[in-house]
GUNUDREN-124799 format. One line per field, with one value per residue (C-alpha): residue in three letters; residue number from 1; x, y, z. Coordinates in steps of 0.001 Angstrom, whole numbers, plus 500000, padded with zeros to 6 digits. Each point is the difference from the previous one (the first is absolute). Layout:
<rs>
res Ala_... .
n NUM_... .
x X_... .
y Y_... .
z Z_... .
</rs>
This chain:
<rs>
res Met_Cys_Leu_His_Leu_Pro_Leu_Glu_Val_Ala_Tyr_Lys_Lys_Gly_Tyr_Phe_Asp_Ala_Glu_Leu_Asn_Gln_Ile_Leu_Thr_Asp_Pro_Ser_Asp_Asp_Thr_Lys_Gly_Phe_Phe_Asp_Pro_Lys_Thr_Lys_Asp_Asn_Leu_Thr_Tyr_Met_Glu_Met_Leu_Gly_Arg_Cys_Val_Arg_Asp_Lys_Glu_Thr_Gly_Leu_Phe_Leu_Leu_Pro_Leu_Asp_Asp_Lys_Pro_Gly_Thr_Lys_Ala_Glu_Met_Tyr_Thr_Asp_Thr_Glu_Ile_Lys_Lys_Glu_Phe_Glu_Lys_Thr_Gly_Leu_Ser_Ile_Ser_Val_Gly_Arg_Tyr_Ser_Gly_Lys_Ser_Val_Ser_Leu_Trp_Asp_Leu_Ile_His_Ser_Gly_Tyr_Phe_Thr_Glu_Glu_Gln_Arg_Lys_Thr_Pro_Lys_Met_Ile_Met_Gly_Leu_Arg_Lys_Pro_Val_Ser_Ala_Asn_Thr_Leu_Leu_Asp_Ser_Asp_Ile_Leu_Asn_Ala_Asp_Thr_Phe_Lys_Gln_Val_Lys_Glu_Gly_Thr_Leu_Thr_Phe_Glu_Ala_Ala_Thr_Gln_Cys_Glu_Ser_Val_Arg_Gly_Tyr_Leu_Lys_Gly_Thr_Gly_Ser_Ile_Thr_Cys_Lys_Val_Pro_Asp_Phe_His_Gly_Ile_Arg_Lys_Glu_Val_Ser_Ala_Thr_Glu_Leu_Leu_Glu_Ser_Lys_Ile_Ile_Thr_Glu_Glu_Leu_Tyr_Lys_Asp_Leu_Ser_Ser_Gly_Lys_Val_Thr_Val_Thr_Glu_Val_Ser_Glu_Met_Asp_Ser_Val_Ser_Lys_Tyr_Leu_Glu_Gly_Thr_Asn_Ser_Ile_Ala_Gly_Val_Tyr_Val_Gln_Ser_Thr_Met_Glu_Thr_Leu_Ser_Ile_Phe_Glu_Ala_Lys_Gly_Lys_Gly_Leu_Leu_Thr_Pro_Gly_Thr_Ser_Leu_Val_Leu_Leu_Glu_Ala_Gln_Ala_Ala_Thr_Gly_Phe_Val_Ile_Asp_Pro_Val_Asn_Asn_Lys_Lys_Leu_Ser_Val_Glu_Glu_Ala_Val_Ala_Gln_Gly_Val_Val_Gly_Ser_Glu_Trp_Lys_Asn_Lys_Leu_Leu_Ser_Ala_Glu_Arg_Ala_Val_Thr_Gly_Tyr_Lys_Asp_Pro_Tyr_Thr_Gly_Asn_Thr_Ile_Ser_Leu_Phe_Gln_Ala_Leu_Lys_Lys_Asp_Leu_Ile_Val_Lys_Asn_His_Gly_Ile_Arg_Leu_Leu_Glu_Ala_Gln_Ile_Ala_Thr_Gly_Gly_Ile_Ile_Asp_Pro_Val_Tyr_Ser_His_Arg_Val_Pro_Val_Gln_Val_Ala_Tyr_Glu_Arg_Gly_Tyr_Phe_Asp_Glu_Glu_Met_Asn_Gln_Ile_Leu_Ser_Asp_Pro_Asp_Asp_Asp_Thr_Lys_Gly_Phe_Phe_Asp_Pro_Asn_Thr_Lys_Glu_Asn_Leu_Thr_Tyr_Leu_Gln_Leu_Val_Glu_Arg_Cys_Val_Thr_Asp_Pro_Ile_Thr_Gly_Phe_Ser_Leu_Leu_Val_Ile_Val_Lys_Lys_Gly_Asp_Phe_Val_Leu_Ile_Ser_Ser_Asn_Ser_Arg_Ser_Gly_Gln_Tyr_Pro_Leu_Trp_Lys_Ile_Lys_Tyr_Ser_Val_Leu_Leu_Cys_Ala_Leu_Ser_Ser_Phe_Val_Leu_Thr_Gly_Phe_Asp_Ser_Val .
n 1_2_3_4_5_6_7_8_9_10_11_12_13_14_15_16_17_18_19_20_21_22_23_24_25_26_27_28_29_30_31_32_33_34_35_36_37_38_39_40_41_42_43_44_45_46_47_48_49_50_51_52_53_54_55_56_57_58_59_60_61_62_63_64_65_66_67_68_69_70_71_72_73_74_75_76_77_78_79_80_81_82_83_84_85_86_87_88_89_90_91_92_93_94_95_96_97_98_99_100_101_102_103_104_105_106_107_108_109_110_111_112_113_114_115_116_117_118_119_120_121_122_123_124_125_126_127_128_129_130_131_132_133_134_135_136_137_138_139_140_141_142_143_144_145_146_147_148_149_150_151_152_153_154_155_156_157_158_159_160_161_162_163_164_165_166_167_168_169_170_171_172_173_174_175_176_177_178_179_180_181_182_183_184_185_186_187_188_189_190_191_192_193_194_195_196_197_198_199_200_201_202_203_204_205_206_207_208_209_210_211_212_213_214_215_216_217_218_219_220_221_222_223_224_225_226_227_228_229_230_231_232_233_234_235_236_237_238_239_240_241_242_243_244_245_246_247_248_249_250_251_252_253_254_255_256_257_258_259_260_261_262_263_264_265_266_267_268_269_270_271_272_273_274_275_276_277_278_279_280_281_282_283_284_285_286_287_288_289_290_291_292_293_294_295_296_297_298_299_300_301_302_303_304_305_306_307_308_309_310_311_312_313_314_315_316_317_318_319_320_321_322_323_324_325_326_327_328_329_330_331_332_333_334_335_336_337_338_339_340_341_342_343_344_345_346_347_348_349_350_351_352_353_354_355_356_357_358_359_360_361_362_363_364_365_366_367_368_369_370_371_372_373_374_375_376_377_378_379_380_381_382_383_384_385_386_387_388_389_390_391_392_393_394_395_396_397_398_399_400_401_402_403_404_405_406_407_408_409_410_411_412_413_414_415_416_417_418_419_420_421_422_423_424_425_426_427_428_429_430_431_432_433_434_435_436_437_438_439_440_441_442_443_444_445_446_447_448_449_450_451_452_453_454_455_456_457_458_459_460_461_462_463_464 .
x 694730_503143_499841_500224_496715_499183_499450_496390_499341_502078_497855_496476_501750_500177_503496_500465_497638_498768_502738_502759_498473_499817_503637_501261_498023_501005_502893_501466_503668_499162_498971_502986_501871_503383_502748_502204_503428_501377_497252_498899_496206_497303_498464_497493_501277_498759_501628_503173_499995_499471_503598_501554_502109_499431_503451_500384_501126_497809_496874_499996_499241_502785_500095_502487_502205_501729_499231_498193_496911_497900_497650_500530_499997_503322_501300_502912_503405_501408_502660_497841_497687_503210_501027_496563_499753_503567_498884_497170_501194_497982_500369_499931_498975_500582_502644_503728_498960_498160_501075_501435_498651_500399_499135_496929_502088_502548_497085_498202_503382_500799_499003_496525_498799_500040_501230_496130_499020_502904_499017_499987_496486_499615_498608_498434_499800_496432_499362_502570_502275_500644_496977_500571_497705_499274_498994_497429_498757_499379_498328_497532_501503_501174_498174_501433_499892_502181_502380_500653_501149_502266_501387_500431_501453_496965_499539_502411_499343_500029_497054_498131_499721_499305_496433_497950_498274_503627_501532_497091_500796_503692_500012_496748_498213_496957_498285_498154_496446_496756_498774_496722_497522_498479_496102_496859_499050_497228_501449_503388_502693_500659_503303_500534_502161_497720_497383_502339_500857_495748_500080_497665_502306_502043_503754_499360_497908_502285_502593_498028_499263_503564_500748_497341_497928_497075_498690_498776_496642_499780_500790_497462_497485_500249_497169_502866_501442_497440_497919_503261_500367_496616_497544_496415_497135_498838_496464_500251_496403_495954_498095_496343_497701_496617_502126_502540_502352_503820_500704_503021_499849_500068_497089_498043_500302_498735_496659_499346_501025_502529_500355_503033_501450_499715_501366_503121_500971_499696_502094_502670_500255_500720_502774_501769_499728_501692_497730_496737_498022_497910_498022_497972_503218_502160_502460_502442_500855_501968_498062_501094_499408_496609_499137_501078_497993_496974_499785_499978_499092_502573_498247_501311_503679_501628_498228_501188_503356_500341_498800_502288_502787_499466_501432_502455_501475_499429_502775_501444_500141_502632_502771_498303_500390_496882_497884_497009_496384_500272_503446_497924_497117_502623_501444_496283_500560_496582_496705_499925_496650_500780_503184_498472_497682_502425_502711_497059_499212_503253_500225_496489_501440_503206_502164_501747_501554_503897_499960_504066_499763_496490_498520_498413_501434_499469_498734_503137_502247_497523_500742_503953_499858_497616_497324_497790_499931_497799_497734_498954_499581_497666_497696_499856_499612_497039_498253_497207_497611_502073_502428_497858_500547_497853_496240_497948_497219_497346_500432_501041_502675_503303_502683_503637_501432_500501_496143_499091_502066_498583_496683_500886_499726_502806_499417_500805_501756_501943_500621_499052_497979_496770_497748_496227_497464_496354_496681_498533_497930_501989_501764_503892_500800_501646_498522_502593_498442_500388_502508_501035_499584_503398_498968_499959_497373_500749_501709_497587_499827_497167_498375_499864_498044_497789_498852_499375_497765_498101_499245_498669_497823_498373_499511_498715_497230_498798_499145_498353 .
y 858381_497561_498547_496808_498388_497758_496568_499848_503278_499031_496458_501954_502569_496602_500030_496205_497822_497447_497438_502271_501705_496724_499212_503379_499919_496357_498861_496556_498677_499671_503574_501729_501044_501308_498257_500705_499123_499362_498283_498171_500918_500961_503128_502520_503590_501397_497019_500665_503960_499015_498332_503058_502758_503563_501891_502999_502205_499106_498315_497352_496680_497482_495881_499107_497058_500034_497735_502876_501129_502623_502600_502151_503873_501911_501299_502829_499472_502962_500343_500201_502741_501962_500037_501106_502794_501227_500601_502187_503908_502087_504602_500795_503502_499932_499256_499056_498194_503508_500537_496673_496981_496756_496578_498208_497543_502536_502236_496986_499341_503510_501170_501195_496366_497983_496239_498920_502137_498849_496232_498850_499168_496461_500612_498039_499916_501612_500532_501770_500960_499097_500562_500734_499079_503629_500028_497298_501445_503599_498337_498199_496611_498793_500401_501691_496974_498361_503152_499895_496326_500454_503016_498109_496941_497577_499548_500285_502164_497284_498058_502865_500737_496353_500313_500081_503650_501691_497837_500808_504007_499263_497802_500953_496778_501427_502616_499807_499606_498454_496122_500986_497277_498578_501278_497388_499453_497971_496354_501046_502687_502781_501636_504106_499752_498053_502805_502618_498068_499676_503938_499290_502188_502595_500356_502350_497671_497349_501702_500978_496477_499312_502475_498996_503472_498218_496073_497487_499782_503923_499830_496807_502023_502611_499955_500378_496276_498494_499703_498355_497684_499207_501200_501008_497496_497272_499415_497671_498857_501208_501829_498699_503509_497922_498428_501924_497259_499833_496694_498557_499805_495916_500220_502540_497396_497232_502094_500521_503590_499769_497598_497898_501353_503732_498769_498325_502943_502135_497575_499781_503894_499574_497402_502093_502757_498816_497606_498291_501786_499139_503133_498408_499186_502940_497387_500556_496249_498229_497854_496822_501713_500966_496545_498433_502262_499379_503594_499018_496063_497896_499705_503158_499503_499242_502884_502696_498333_501150_503208_501076_499320_503842_500547_497274_499857_497753_497775_500140_496653_500897_501725_499156_503494_501495_502472_502357_499513_502376_497909_496622_501708_501015_496596_498537_497918_501361_500595_503904_500571_498658_501445_503338_499723_499195_502965_502438_498841_500658_503566_500598_499541_501763_498626_497451_497380_499133_496386_499885_502788_499687_503407_502156_502268_503350_499929_501147_497454_497338_501488_499805_496673_498434_499270_502428_501386_502944_497106_498557_503958_500658_496866_500830_504033_499338_496820_498612_497576_497137_501143_501055_496372_500541_499881_502163_497452_503000_501682_497030_502309_498800_502626_500252_499357_503716_500514_497109_501166_503469_498444_498355_501285_499944_497864_502215_497505_497996_502907_497572_500746_498124_499522_500831_497470_500948_498444_500461_502940_501764_503074_499409_502911_499557_502387_502271_498714_496283_497706_502386_503099_499303_499302_502658_499831_497555_501836_498744_500847_502779_497502_497008_502789_500932_496133_499449_503423_499015_496615_501555_502417_497357_497603_502954_501281_496561_499484_503306 .
z 272378_500762_503836_501730_501122_503125_499051_500427_498204_496959_500057_500123_497043_497771_499574_500735_500539_502632_499466_500028_503034_501721_499155_501435_503015_500944_498161_499789_499358_496405_499705_502082_497322_501717_501277_502923_498880_503761_501345_496804_500971_497395_500993_499203_499158_503466_501853_498046_500662_503522_499931_498528_502008_498692_499290_501881_497566_497104_502077_497413_501024_499640_500083_502658_499249_503118_503194_501329_498192_501895_499654_503275_499681_498977_503273_499911_501662_502290_497335_497371_501929_500696_496216_499169_502675_499228_496093_501446_500722_502073_499910_503516_500744_503872_502311_499994_496302_499057_496083_499458_498142_502295_499659_501560_501293_502032_501021_501573_502020_501055_503389_498793_500341_502897_499943_500338_496884_497920_500502_496211_498916_498257_496189_497650_496547_498871_496063_499009_502825_504000_502172_503873_502787_500915_496294_500221_503378_498526_497094_502465_498407_503303_502932_503237_502134_497303_499657_503388_500264_497346_501842_503097_498164_500925_496431_497337_497297_497081_502208_500057_496256_499329_500223_496919_500534_500377_497203_497763_500588_499693_496820_498044_500762_501031_502451_503396_499189_501680_498656_498542_500755_497140_499040_499942_496526_499018_500165_501149_501226_497957_500554_500062_497125_497881_500545_499047_496628_499219_500743_503067_502313_499566_499945_502808_501989_499812_501212_502901_500391_500336_501837_502544_499837_499160_500457_497956_501969_499163_495907_500134_500673_497645_497443_497073_501494_501283_496931_498202_503148_501121_496735_500905_500512_497692_500382_502934_500602_499870_501907_499769_500637_500615_503392_500553_499657_498913_498146_498050_496435_500341_502736_497403_497540_502184_500965_496629_500132_497084_497250_500158_496609_501816_503330_498433_498005_503210_501811_497260_500375_503590_499468_497222_502156_503141_501731_500342_502804_502652_500483_503187_501878_498794_498381_497138_498874_497401_498027_501803_503072_498623_498876_503061_502125_497822_498880_496672_498897_498724_496439_499424_501345_496683_498222_503068_499913_496449_500820_502960_497820_498549_503725_500362_496321_497206_498773_496546_498539_497815_502413_503441_501095_501932_497953_500121_499491_496766_498978_500269_498053_497140_499990_499757_503313_500525_498740_498168_501921_503194_500223_499116_502913_502610_498732_500233_503462_501222_498328_501504_503392_500142_496872_498468_502264_499586_500842_500560_502541_501469_499446_497837_497514_498620_496126_498697_502268_498320_496361_500765_501586_497273_501962_497841_496380_498458_498189_503133_501788_496518_500958_503718_499414_497708_500900_497777_500781_498872_502574_503015_501781_503412_500513_502116_501408_500852_496900_497221_498381_499005_501680_500579_503808_500569_499326_501812_503164_499606_500655_503136_503786_502364_503314_502810_502044_497614_497220_497540_496866_499794_497114_500797_499079_500017_499226_496801_500078_502894_499657_499737_502812_503380_502559_501580_503475_499335_501620_502856_497956_498081_496523_497777_497172_497134_497148_496985_496189_499786_497048_502633_502410_497251_499368_503853_499921_496783_501507_503104_498227_497908_503218_501737_497564_499347_503950_499741 .
</rs>
């Protein structure tokens, strides 16, 4: 494949680094490497091109060295047009010219055309040959109102063809497309181009966005897209079965329902998958915001800020570049078990997060960008007790994050996932009539249910 790329796309593909990108997007006098011999100015190549004129015969850009540099469109004189029309012959089959070959110029100036009809149309250079106002009108490049003004003489043809959209078609500098608004990512905006590059949207869908056939809102609501932009829910808080009360993780710790260790691990998982969650007030917050609003205690701020870097990115101490959670893990910037736990939480809630572009990526794209590898995939696909980093306070089991999420219930109002907390000896079940009848039965392992039933049977027979 051999083609030109926009600056932004070339940078994303790694064809040059951040330093060069800064130079190209905001050049200083020191980096303007082209010299205008007439004005003695240091210029970028784009600025130099802007001072050129296009040769009428070849279409090549030439740097003018006279006193009148210009970039105006090429206009054809009447003499040039007459010469061109005289070279064009037509075979006539009717009328007084029947059976003869007549030049276009002679035909126009015969009695078959009125004075108004043979007014010479102004021409402007297209990609390879002159183009008339009529041609631009027929091609829907020039609108009817503008064409009328040109025809009546209230607007020159030269002026009419200077607008960016018309020049784009004439010179091949672009085409008319809709400006696609950015999508809302986890922490910042995400362009449609980036979603295409990440294989989250298809080429066809990208074209529909560009042409305005579909909106950003409509695409954002597609399940195949929203799971990468927003992800699925992390464990937002707890639901106390005995009191039917919803609490934040930090509140549950304060009431002794969760140990400090379990609480910190769950909050780190929240921070590493996007936001610290306040399930009571239906809020998603950054760590700074969560501490300021009392959703978590300040004593855990630094630990949670560290976990949050799984979303915002870690700084490579050697290059200064922003790197992902997995890349930081491979460079030993974070403890292995801690990193695996956070990475597993990301995958369980929608996918690995690209900290540079602030959205989740498909597994294949994560491989391509160096955010994942086969060894880590094997560890997470077949976890043992050493890598099951999450604790069920009810059954005392070590679980993966996905297993713990599957034991949660969904709040009918906020949609958040809540970990059910039960008193010792109670059944770990939520009836279908609880909380306005919107809670389903809690998904629970068969072995846990048997354990609870065994306890009930023994207790029941003792009482009898």
